[in-house]
Short mmCIF file of the C-alpha atoms (twelve columns), coordinates in Angstrom:
data_MODEL
# 
_entry.id   MODEL 
# 
loop_
_atom_site.group_PDB 
_atom_site.id 
_atom_site.type_symbol 
_atom_site.label_atom_id 
_atom_site.label_alt_id 
_atom_site.label_comp_id 
_atom_site.label_asym_id 
_atom_site.label_seq_id 
_atom_site.Cartn_x 
_atom_site.Cartn_y 
_atom_site.Cartn_z 
_atom_site.pdbx_PDB_model_num 
ATOM 1   C CA . MET A 1   122.548 25.948  75.084  1 
ATOM 2   C CA . PHE A 2   123.195 28.926  72.781  1 
ATOM 3   C CA . ILE A 3   119.815 29.034  71.485  1 
ATOM 4   C CA . LEU A 4   118.502 29.086  75.216  1 
ATOM 5   C CA . SER A 5   120.830 31.900  76.076  1 
ATOM 6   C CA . TYR A 6   119.950 33.965  72.941  1 
ATOM 7   C CA . ARG A 7   116.352 33.727  73.793  1 
ATOM 8   C CA . LYS A 8   117.014 34.844  77.392  1 
ATOM 9   C CA . ILE A 9   118.704 37.845  76.085  1 
ATOM 10  C CA . ILE A 10  116.216 38.816  73.724  1 
ATOM 11  C CA . PHE A 11  113.751 38.530  76.407  1 
ATOM 12  C CA . PHE A 12  115.941 40.509  78.796  1 
ATOM 13  C CA . ILE A 13  116.140 43.205  76.113  1 
ATOM 14  C CA . ILE A 14  112.419 43.440  75.537  1 
ATOM 15  C CA . ILE A 15  111.939 43.690  79.299  1 
ATOM 16  C CA . VAL A 16  114.363 46.543  79.606  1 
ATOM 17  C CA . LEU A 17  112.651 48.385  76.557  1 
ATOM 18  C CA . LEU A 18  109.431 47.965  77.889  1 
ATOM 19  C CA . PHE A 19  110.560 49.440  81.462  1 
ATOM 20  C CA . ILE A 20  111.985 52.388  79.736  1 
ATOM 21  C CA . GLY A 21  109.059 53.136  77.721  1 
ATOM 22  C CA . ILE A 22  106.777 52.895  80.789  1 
ATOM 23  C CA . SER A 23  109.109 55.164  82.756  1 
ATOM 24  C CA . GLY A 24  109.372 57.744  79.918  1 
ATOM 25  C CA . TYR A 25  105.493 57.955  79.721  1 
ATOM 26  C CA . SER A 26  105.384 58.265  83.303  1 
ATOM 27  C CA . LEU A 27  107.778 61.162  83.229  1 
ATOM 28  C CA . ILE A 28  105.971 62.969  80.493  1 
ATOM 29  C CA . VAL A 29  102.471 62.578  82.014  1 
ATOM 30  C CA . PHE A 30  104.117 63.905  85.407  1 
ATOM 31  C CA . ALA A 31  105.736 66.865  83.599  1 
ATOM 32  C CA . GLN A 32  102.484 67.594  81.935  1 
ATOM 33  C CA . THR A 33  100.478 67.258  85.171  1 
ATOM 34  C CA . PRO A 34  99.975  71.113  86.165  1 
ATOM 35  C CA . VAL A 35  101.100 71.722  89.862  1 
ATOM 36  C CA . LYS A 36  98.332  72.817  91.938  1 
ATOM 37  C CA . GLN A 37  98.164  76.479  92.250  1 
ATOM 38  C CA . ILE A 38  98.177  78.378  95.618  1 
ATOM 39  C CA . LYS A 39  95.582  81.320  95.382  1 
ATOM 40  C CA . LEU A 40  96.165  83.931  98.241  1 
ATOM 41  C CA . LYS A 41  93.540  86.730  98.883  1 
ATOM 42  C CA . PHE A 42  94.956  90.255  99.170  1 
ATOM 43  C CA . ALA A 43  92.637  92.829  101.210 1 
ATOM 44  C CA . THR A 44  93.061  96.581  101.189 1 
ATOM 45  C CA . GLU A 45  90.767  99.572  101.966 1 
ATOM 46  C CA . PHE A 46  92.222  101.424 98.976  1 
ATOM 47  C CA . PRO A 47  90.228  101.800 95.927  1 
ATOM 48  C CA . SER A 48  91.515  100.179 92.609  1 
ATOM 49  C CA . ILE A 49  92.542  103.700 91.258  1 
ATOM 50  C CA . HIS A 50  94.579  104.520 94.282  1 
ATOM 51  C CA . HIS A 51  98.580  104.801 93.496  1 
ATOM 52  C CA . VAL A 52  99.272  102.122 96.384  1 
ATOM 53  C CA . VAL A 53  97.127  99.567  94.682  1 
ATOM 54  C CA . ARG A 54  98.104  100.594 91.177  1 
ATOM 55  C CA . ASN A 55  101.674 101.021 91.688  1 
ATOM 56  C CA . LEU A 56  102.805 98.656  94.667  1 
ATOM 57  C CA . ILE A 57  100.045 96.090  95.576  1 
ATOM 58  C CA . ASN A 58  99.236  94.949  91.894  1 
ATOM 59  C CA . PRO A 59  102.662 94.821  90.719  1 
ATOM 60  C CA . TRP A 60  103.752 92.986  93.768  1 
ATOM 61  C CA . ALA A 61  100.955 90.566  93.114  1 
ATOM 62  C CA . ALA A 62  102.113 89.886  89.692  1 
ATOM 63  C CA . GLU A 63  105.959 89.727  90.615  1 
ATOM 64  C CA . VAL A 64  104.923 86.826  93.025  1 
ATOM 65  C CA . GLU A 65  103.078 84.938  90.362  1 
ATOM 66  C CA . LYS A 66  106.027 85.374  87.827  1 
ATOM 67  C CA . ARG A 67  108.900 84.522  90.278  1 
ATOM 68  C CA . THR A 68  106.983 81.423  91.407  1 
ATOM 69  C CA . LYS A 69  106.272 80.282  87.909  1 
ATOM 70  C CA . GLY A 70  102.561 80.522  88.629  1 
ATOM 71  C CA . ARG A 71  102.561 78.432  91.795  1 
ATOM 72  C CA . ILE A 72  101.045 81.047  93.587  1 
ATOM 73  C CA . LYS A 73  98.564  83.565  92.402  1 
ATOM 74  C CA . VAL A 74  97.686  86.798  94.556  1 
ATOM 75  C CA . VAL A 75  94.139  87.859  94.132  1 
ATOM 76  C CA . VAL A 76  93.727  91.747  94.998  1 
ATOM 77  C CA . TYR A 77  90.498  92.456  96.861  1 
ATOM 78  C CA . PRO A 78  90.473  96.559  96.901  1 
ATOM 79  C CA . ASP A 79  87.928  99.028  98.203  1 
ATOM 80  C CA . GLN A 80  87.295  97.032  101.441 1 
ATOM 81  C CA . GLN A 81  85.670  94.262  99.575  1 
ATOM 82  C CA . LEU A 82  86.556  91.464  101.878 1 
ATOM 83  C CA . GLY A 83  85.583  93.455  105.017 1 
ATOM 84  C CA . LYS A 84  85.826  96.968  106.669 1 
ATOM 85  C CA . PHE A 85  88.634  98.717  107.097 1 
ATOM 86  C CA . SER A 86  88.733  98.667  111.059 1 
ATOM 87  C CA . GLU A 87  88.216  94.867  110.979 1 
ATOM 88  C CA . MET A 88  90.833  93.888  108.477 1 
ATOM 89  C CA . TYR A 89  93.502  92.871  111.106 1 
ATOM 90  C CA . ASP A 90  90.864  90.321  112.601 1 
ATOM 91  C CA . ASP A 91  89.724  89.308  109.031 1 
ATOM 92  C CA . LEU A 92  93.359  88.336  108.447 1 
ATOM 93  C CA . LEU A 93  93.683  86.181  111.814 1 
ATOM 94  C CA . LYS A 94  90.230  84.646  110.696 1 
ATOM 95  C CA . GLY A 95  91.164  83.758  107.221 1 
ATOM 96  C CA . THR A 96  88.953  85.883  105.406 1 
ATOM 97  C CA . SER A 97  91.953  87.206  103.843 1 
ATOM 98  C CA . ASP A 98  95.331  85.779  103.418 1 
ATOM 99  C CA . ILE A 99  97.216  88.991  102.905 1 
ATOM 100 C CA . ALA A 100 96.318  92.533  104.010 1 
ATOM 101 C CA . PHE A 101 97.439  96.094  104.119 1 
ATOM 102 C CA . ILE A 102 96.957  97.048  107.757 1 
ATOM 103 C CA . VAL A 103 96.701  100.531 109.140 1 
ATOM 104 C CA . PRO A 104 97.015  99.912  113.144 1 
ATOM 105 C CA . VAL A 105 95.557  103.452 114.002 1 
ATOM 106 C CA . GLY A 106 92.224  102.328 112.078 1 
ATOM 107 C CA . ILE A 107 91.857  99.677  114.834 1 
ATOM 108 C CA . THR A 108 90.897  101.859 117.854 1 
ATOM 109 C CA . GLY A 109 92.706  101.079 121.007 1 
ATOM 110 C CA . ARG A 110 94.459  97.731  119.873 1 
ATOM 111 C CA . PHE A 111 98.037  98.622  119.317 1 
ATOM 112 C CA . PRO A 112 98.628  102.099 121.266 1 
ATOM 113 C CA . LEU A 113 102.525 101.775 121.070 1 
ATOM 114 C CA . GLU A 114 101.974 102.409 117.101 1 
ATOM 115 C CA . SER A 115 101.059 105.957 117.934 1 
ATOM 116 C CA . ILE A 116 104.742 106.656 118.510 1 
ATOM 117 C CA . PHE A 117 104.841 107.566 114.726 1 
ATOM 118 C CA . HIS A 118 102.076 110.047 115.172 1 
ATOM 119 C CA . LEU A 119 104.168 112.232 117.415 1 
ATOM 120 C CA . PRO A 120 104.665 115.383 115.503 1 
ATOM 121 C CA . THR A 121 108.703 115.986 115.464 1 
ATOM 122 C CA . LEU A 122 109.953 112.661 116.859 1 
ATOM 123 C CA . ILE A 123 110.612 110.392 113.818 1 
ATOM 124 C CA . PRO A 124 111.729 112.342 110.849 1 
ATOM 125 C CA . GLY A 125 111.368 111.634 107.296 1 
ATOM 126 C CA . TYR A 126 108.928 110.383 104.626 1 
ATOM 127 C CA . VAL A 127 108.397 106.928 103.992 1 
ATOM 128 C CA . TRP A 128 111.217 106.473 101.479 1 
ATOM 129 C CA . ASP A 129 113.811 108.528 104.014 1 
ATOM 130 C CA . PRO A 130 116.491 106.048 105.104 1 
ATOM 131 C CA . THR A 131 116.333 107.284 108.410 1 
ATOM 132 C CA . CYS A 132 112.526 106.667 108.663 1 
ATOM 133 C CA . ILE A 133 112.909 103.208 107.330 1 
ATOM 134 C CA . ALA A 134 115.507 102.472 109.685 1 
ATOM 135 C CA . LEU A 135 113.239 103.704 112.877 1 
ATOM 136 C CA . ARG A 136 110.351 102.061 111.408 1 
ATOM 137 C CA . ASN A 137 112.114 98.662  111.298 1 
ATOM 138 C CA . PHE A 138 113.542 99.064  114.590 1 
ATOM 139 C CA . VAL A 139 110.118 99.889  116.311 1 
ATOM 140 C CA . TYR A 140 108.488 97.035  114.689 1 
ATOM 141 C CA . GLU A 141 111.108 94.426  115.298 1 
ATOM 142 C CA . ASN A 142 111.862 95.365  118.863 1 
ATOM 143 C CA . TYR A 143 108.599 96.520  120.006 1 
ATOM 144 C CA . LEU A 144 105.265 96.093  117.904 1 
ATOM 145 C CA . ILE A 145 105.933 92.555  116.418 1 
ATOM 146 C CA . PRO A 146 106.911 90.868  119.883 1 
ATOM 147 C CA . MET A 147 104.057 92.638  121.620 1 
ATOM 148 C CA . TYR A 148 101.216 92.592  119.146 1 
ATOM 149 C CA . PHE A 149 101.928 90.845  115.810 1 
ATOM 150 C CA . LYS A 150 103.415 87.365  116.826 1 
ATOM 151 C CA . ASP A 151 100.516 85.709  115.074 1 
ATOM 152 C CA . ILE A 152 101.092 87.019  111.520 1 
ATOM 153 C CA . LYS A 153 104.092 87.218  109.200 1 
ATOM 154 C CA . ILE A 154 104.895 90.810  108.615 1 
ATOM 155 C CA . LEU A 155 106.187 91.288  104.887 1 
ATOM 156 C CA . TRP A 156 106.916 94.823  104.933 1 
ATOM 157 C CA . THR A 157 106.273 98.083  106.815 1 
ATOM 158 C CA . GLY A 158 105.291 101.657 105.626 1 
ATOM 159 C CA . ARG A 159 104.218 105.014 106.528 1 
ATOM 160 C CA . PHE A 160 101.805 107.566 105.188 1 
ATOM 161 C CA . ALA A 161 102.921 110.886 103.876 1 
ATOM 162 C CA . LEU A 162 103.592 113.346 106.847 1 
ATOM 163 C CA . ASN A 163 100.930 115.698 107.907 1 
ATOM 164 C CA . ASN A 164 100.799 119.389 106.915 1 
ATOM 165 C CA . LEU A 165 98.386  122.183 107.361 1 
ATOM 166 C CA . LEU A 166 96.297  122.791 104.700 1 
ATOM 167 C CA . MET A 167 93.987  126.025 105.038 1 
ATOM 168 C CA . ALA A 168 90.897  127.058 102.885 1 
ATOM 169 C CA . LYS A 169 91.122  130.735 103.389 1 
ATOM 170 C CA . LYS A 170 93.606  132.424 105.796 1 
ATOM 171 C CA . PRO A 171 97.313  131.323 105.637 1 
ATOM 172 C CA . VAL A 172 99.300  130.194 108.701 1 
ATOM 173 C CA . ARG A 173 102.688 131.752 108.808 1 
ATOM 174 C CA . LYS A 174 103.471 131.747 112.489 1 
ATOM 175 C CA . LEU A 175 102.087 130.035 115.703 1 
ATOM 176 C CA . GLU A 176 99.908  132.937 116.596 1 
ATOM 177 C CA . ASP A 177 98.046  132.515 113.379 1 
ATOM 178 C CA . LEU A 178 96.397  129.336 114.505 1 
ATOM 179 C CA . LYS A 179 94.906  130.703 117.693 1 
ATOM 180 C CA . GLY A 180 91.214  130.117 117.416 1 
ATOM 181 C CA . LYS A 181 91.333  128.269 114.247 1 
ATOM 182 C CA . ILE A 182 89.174  124.922 113.785 1 
ATOM 183 C CA . ILE A 183 91.518  122.588 112.463 1 
ATOM 184 C CA . GLY A 184 90.086  119.009 111.422 1 
ATOM 185 C CA . PHE A 185 91.957  115.689 111.757 1 
ATOM 186 C CA . PRO A 186 91.119  112.360 110.574 1 
ATOM 187 C CA . SER A 187 91.687  109.878 113.156 1 
ATOM 188 C CA . GLY A 188 94.129  109.134 116.228 1 
ATOM 189 C CA . LYS A 189 94.443  110.303 119.761 1 
ATOM 190 C CA . THR A 190 97.648  112.491 119.048 1 
ATOM 191 C CA . PRO A 191 96.426  115.009 116.453 1 
ATOM 192 C CA . PRO A 192 93.947  116.669 118.539 1 
ATOM 193 C CA . LEU A 193 96.584  117.149 121.303 1 
ATOM 194 C CA . VAL A 194 98.894  118.587 118.628 1 
ATOM 195 C CA . ILE A 195 96.207  121.003 117.287 1 
ATOM 196 C CA . LYS A 196 95.267  121.998 120.936 1 
ATOM 197 C CA . ALA A 197 98.940  122.714 121.898 1 
ATOM 198 C CA . LEU A 198 99.397  124.802 118.766 1 
ATOM 199 C CA . GLY A 199 96.246  127.067 119.703 1 
ATOM 200 C CA . GLY A 200 93.789  125.802 117.439 1 
ATOM 201 C CA . THR A 201 90.490  123.837 118.135 1 
ATOM 202 C CA . ALA A 202 90.479  120.334 116.911 1 
ATOM 203 C CA . GLU A 203 87.464  118.782 115.030 1 
ATOM 204 C CA . ARG A 204 87.401  115.242 113.909 1 
ATOM 205 C CA . ILE A 205 86.576  114.785 110.341 1 
ATOM 206 C CA . PHE A 206 86.483  111.469 108.485 1 
ATOM 207 C CA . PRO A 207 88.595  111.782 105.057 1 
ATOM 208 C CA . PRO A 208 85.715  111.623 102.734 1 
ATOM 209 C CA . ASP A 209 84.025  114.715 104.491 1 
ATOM 210 C CA . ILE A 210 87.003  116.811 104.593 1 
ATOM 211 C CA . TYR A 211 86.464  118.537 101.173 1 
ATOM 212 C CA . SER A 212 82.846  119.542 101.883 1 
ATOM 213 C CA . SER A 213 83.904  120.530 105.534 1 
ATOM 214 C CA . LEU A 214 86.435  122.947 104.210 1 
ATOM 215 C CA . GLU A 215 84.089  124.294 101.324 1 
ATOM 216 C CA . LYS A 216 81.330  124.912 103.725 1 
ATOM 217 C CA . ASN A 217 83.636  126.710 106.334 1 
ATOM 218 C CA . ILE A 218 82.897  124.111 108.999 1 
ATOM 219 C CA . ILE A 219 86.607  123.878 109.519 1 
ATOM 220 C CA . ASP A 220 89.408  126.525 108.723 1 
ATOM 221 C CA . GLY A 221 91.952  123.827 107.858 1 
ATOM 222 C CA . VAL A 222 93.049  120.296 108.230 1 
ATOM 223 C CA . LEU A 223 96.160  118.395 109.635 1 
ATOM 224 C CA . PHE A 224 96.656  115.987 106.717 1 
ATOM 225 C CA . PRO A 225 99.056  114.582 104.041 1 
ATOM 226 C CA . ILE A 226 99.872  116.867 101.343 1 
ATOM 227 C CA . ASP A 227 99.000  114.028 98.695  1 
ATOM 228 C CA . SER A 228 95.459  114.794 99.613  1 
ATOM 229 C CA . LEU A 229 95.683  117.787 97.564  1 
ATOM 230 C CA . ARG A 230 95.450  115.396 94.606  1 
ATOM 231 C CA . GLY A 231 93.927  112.237 96.230  1 
ATOM 232 C CA . PHE A 232 91.049  113.853 97.837  1 
ATOM 233 C CA . LYS A 233 91.057  116.850 95.385  1 
ATOM 234 C CA . LEU A 234 91.497  119.316 98.203  1 
ATOM 235 C CA . ALA A 235 93.645  121.432 95.923  1 
ATOM 236 C CA . GLU A 236 90.120  122.856 94.704  1 
ATOM 237 C CA . VAL A 237 89.299  124.081 98.176  1 
ATOM 238 C CA . VAL A 238 92.691  124.864 99.750  1 
ATOM 239 C CA . LYS A 239 94.519  128.123 99.329  1 
ATOM 240 C CA . TYR A 240 97.418  127.823 101.590 1 
ATOM 241 C CA . VAL A 241 99.685  124.735 102.853 1 
ATOM 242 C CA . THR A 242 101.994 125.508 105.745 1 
ATOM 243 C CA . ARG A 243 104.787 122.991 105.425 1 
ATOM 244 C CA . LEU A 244 105.054 121.259 108.821 1 
ATOM 245 C CA . ASP A 245 105.718 117.495 108.042 1 
ATOM 246 C CA . PHE A 246 104.462 116.363 111.333 1 
ATOM 247 C CA . GLY A 247 104.126 112.757 112.182 1 
ATOM 248 C CA . SER A 248 101.900 110.128 110.336 1 
ATOM 249 C CA . ALA A 249 100.614 106.858 110.962 1 
ATOM 250 C CA . SER A 250 102.306 103.668 110.051 1 
ATOM 251 C CA . ASN A 251 101.212 100.737 108.065 1 
ATOM 252 C CA . PHE A 252 102.204 97.181  107.284 1 
ATOM 253 C CA . THR A 253 101.519 94.400  104.931 1 
ATOM 254 C CA . ALA A 254 101.122 90.932  106.376 1 
ATOM 255 C CA . MET A 255 100.159 87.410  105.855 1 
ATOM 256 C CA . ARG A 256 98.468  85.124  108.058 1 
ATOM 257 C CA . LEU A 257 100.616 82.325  109.491 1 
ATOM 258 C CA . PRO A 258 98.767  79.304  108.101 1 
ATOM 259 C CA . ALA A 259 98.846  80.839  104.691 1 
ATOM 260 C CA . TRP A 260 102.586 81.489  105.054 1 
ATOM 261 C CA . ASN A 261 103.483 78.139  106.336 1 
ATOM 262 C CA . SER A 262 101.256 76.404  103.563 1 
ATOM 263 C CA . LEU A 263 103.991 77.689  101.197 1 
ATOM 264 C CA . SER A 264 106.997 75.587  100.243 1 
ATOM 265 C CA . PRO A 265 110.410 76.953  101.600 1 
ATOM 266 C CA . VAL A 266 111.355 77.762  98.040  1 
ATOM 267 C CA . ASP A 267 108.241 80.042  97.581  1 
ATOM 268 C CA . GLN A 268 108.611 81.437  101.143 1 
ATOM 269 C CA . LYS A 269 112.188 82.528  100.018 1 
ATOM 270 C CA . ILE A 270 110.854 84.023  96.743  1 
ATOM 271 C CA . ILE A 271 108.368 86.284  98.763  1 
ATOM 272 C CA . THR A 272 111.040 87.115  101.403 1 
ATOM 273 C CA . ASP A 273 113.489 88.007  98.637  1 
ATOM 274 C CA . LEU A 274 110.797 90.337  97.263  1 
ATOM 275 C CA . ILE A 275 110.505 92.489  100.486 1 
ATOM 276 C CA . PRO A 276 113.402 94.840  99.377  1 
ATOM 277 C CA . TRP A 277 111.774 95.287  95.912  1 
ATOM 278 C CA . ALA A 278 108.606 96.013  97.696  1 
ATOM 279 C CA . ILE A 279 109.912 98.594  99.948  1 
ATOM 280 C CA . GLU A 280 111.597 100.382 97.210  1 
ATOM 281 C CA . THR A 281 108.303 100.082 94.853  1 
ATOM 282 C CA . GLN A 282 106.689 101.484 97.886  1 
ATOM 283 C CA . SER A 283 109.078 104.655 98.081  1 
ATOM 284 C CA . LYS A 284 108.883 105.275 94.582  1 
ATOM 285 C CA . THR A 285 104.993 105.323 94.379  1 
ATOM 286 C CA . TYR A 286 104.900 107.657 97.570  1 
ATOM 287 C CA . ARG A 287 107.375 110.031 96.342  1 
ATOM 288 C CA . ASN A 288 105.865 110.226 93.014  1 
ATOM 289 C CA . ASP A 289 102.557 111.092 94.445  1 
ATOM 290 C CA . ALA A 290 103.780 113.526 96.723  1 
ATOM 291 C CA . GLU A 291 105.538 115.368 93.794  1 
ATOM 292 C CA . LEU A 292 102.373 115.291 91.764  1 
ATOM 293 C CA . ALA A 293 100.221 116.638 94.454  1 
ATOM 294 C CA . ILE A 294 102.393 119.609 95.040  1 
ATOM 295 C CA . GLU A 295 102.341 120.144 91.358  1 
ATOM 296 C CA . THR A 296 98.657  119.956 91.322  1 
ATOM 297 C CA . GLY A 297 98.689  122.550 94.126  1 
ATOM 298 C CA . LYS A 298 100.775 125.168 92.337  1 
ATOM 299 C CA . LYS A 299 98.840  124.817 89.298  1 
ATOM 300 C CA . ALA A 300 95.789  125.438 91.221  1 
ATOM 301 C CA . GLY A 301 97.263  128.594 92.664  1 
ATOM 302 C CA . ILE A 302 98.090  127.303 96.174  1 
ATOM 303 C CA . GLU A 303 100.699 129.021 98.213  1 
ATOM 304 C CA . PHE A 304 102.979 126.680 99.996  1 
ATOM 305 C CA . ILE A 305 104.503 128.339 103.232 1 
ATOM 306 C CA . GLU A 306 108.135 127.237 104.638 1 
ATOM 307 C CA . LEU A 307 108.555 128.066 108.255 1 
ATOM 308 C CA . SER A 308 112.057 129.545 109.104 1 
ATOM 309 C CA . SER A 309 113.958 127.586 111.392 1 
ATOM 310 C CA . GLU A 310 113.485 129.806 114.197 1 
ATOM 311 C CA . GLU A 311 109.687 129.520 113.719 1 
ATOM 312 C CA . ARG A 312 109.968 125.930 113.562 1 
ATOM 313 C CA . GLU A 313 111.750 125.572 116.653 1 
ATOM 314 C CA . ARG A 314 109.067 127.556 118.539 1 
ATOM 315 C CA . TRP A 315 106.406 125.066 117.207 1 
ATOM 316 C CA . ALA A 316 108.575 122.050 118.408 1 
ATOM 317 C CA . GLU A 317 109.134 123.777 121.798 1 
ATOM 318 C CA . VAL A 318 105.400 123.938 122.050 1 
ATOM 319 C CA . LEU A 319 104.770 120.371 121.214 1 
ATOM 320 C CA . ARG A 320 107.485 118.731 123.329 1 
ATOM 321 C CA . PRO A 321 105.341 118.512 126.190 1 
ATOM 322 C CA . VAL A 322 102.846 116.494 123.986 1 
ATOM 323 C CA . GLU A 323 105.341 114.045 123.052 1 
ATOM 324 C CA . GLU A 324 106.641 113.736 126.794 1 
ATOM 325 C CA . GLN A 325 103.125 113.288 127.856 1 
ATOM 326 C CA . TRP A 326 102.636 110.453 125.408 1 
ATOM 327 C CA . ALA A 327 105.397 108.463 127.100 1 
ATOM 328 C CA . LYS A 328 103.921 108.851 130.545 1 
ATOM 329 C CA . GLU A 329 100.637 107.698 129.300 1 
ATOM 330 C CA . MET A 330 102.017 104.694 127.816 1 
ATOM 331 C CA . ASP A 331 103.704 103.896 131.102 1 
ATOM 332 C CA . LYS A 332 100.422 104.195 132.959 1 
ATOM 333 C CA . MET A 333 99.083  101.333 130.714 1 
ATOM 334 C CA . GLY A 334 101.931 99.266  131.660 1 
ATOM 335 C CA . LEU A 335 103.678 99.828  128.144 1 
ATOM 336 C CA . PRO A 336 107.298 100.764 127.735 1 
ATOM 337 C CA . GLY A 337 106.464 104.274 126.485 1 
ATOM 338 C CA . THR A 338 109.268 105.982 128.105 1 
ATOM 339 C CA . LYS A 339 111.775 103.354 127.124 1 
ATOM 340 C CA . LEU A 340 110.583 103.386 123.296 1 
ATOM 341 C CA . TYR A 341 110.694 107.399 123.489 1 
ATOM 342 C CA . GLN A 342 114.334 107.692 124.699 1 
ATOM 343 C CA . ASP A 343 115.327 104.851 122.167 1 
ATOM 344 C CA . ILE A 344 114.051 106.787 119.452 1 
ATOM 345 C CA . ILE A 345 115.737 110.014 120.760 1 
ATOM 346 C CA . GLN A 346 118.860 108.223 120.932 1 
ATOM 347 C CA . LEU A 347 118.889 106.778 117.586 1 
ATOM 348 C CA . VAL A 348 117.803 110.149 115.993 1 
ATOM 349 C CA . GLY A 349 120.498 111.911 117.833 1 
ATOM 350 C CA . LYS A 350 118.160 114.242 119.543 1 
ATOM 351 C CA . LYS A 351 118.843 116.000 122.725 1 
# 
């Protein structure tokens, strides 16, 4: 009996040891098996040397890979490599890209309410200004996303530098100085209305052609962000900058929903938690680029002209009908233009 029991005990111990060994081996193999990496394609129209790519998009992609421990790899495709600027939104929906930096104004006629950001004096502040951020979030969350962007996951929003008046040869110190001047603008329906209301003649010029148009006197000046002094080398052909800080297009970074839904809840949370980081990083790179552009302009001998508060109010008074007309035109299209316009005025505290 004892011998039989002893043999049973030995047999049981051997089985247990075999089980432990097999289980341990399985765990080691499982631990060594790499998790399948998800690759996400990020499309942008900016060239690789642009500060948004170097200081925001590339670092964000690296941060995603780091925080997900390599489970997600974001591959950045700059310079319209995955599709034309005007087609990036549709390319995102189709899956040509998984993430994209979208500029709504570049997609003509699709998102008319976004042009609220282009109105010259309504939404104050640069991209990093807390008021601008709060208003941008309000407009997107309450109007643009429900109306236009339900089929994508917006990660964060932004806005380009505000428009200023860059003049090639003659300064603009008061409203009358603009009369008869040919002023270029890159895109949108609002800038030509602004230029006309101020007494100038509007001429659409695509950004790559602005330098030569100023150099050859095809236009007298351009309504364009101040960072173009550096980014487009306009400091070489501009002598005067009148600080207007008038409106500019918004932008946003978004992911297509199938790509977003393919991520685990853990990785979705990691990317969501990165949004404040992205907004802060975006603010820093835009602020830094604007400061560098002004420094570049001063070194080139450009005169920066500040309007007095009285003169600025004259300009605002002339432009108020343009803003009110925008609201009426949106209403005619069946869009809540007046409501959005009044909401912004109330939030900003304007009368």
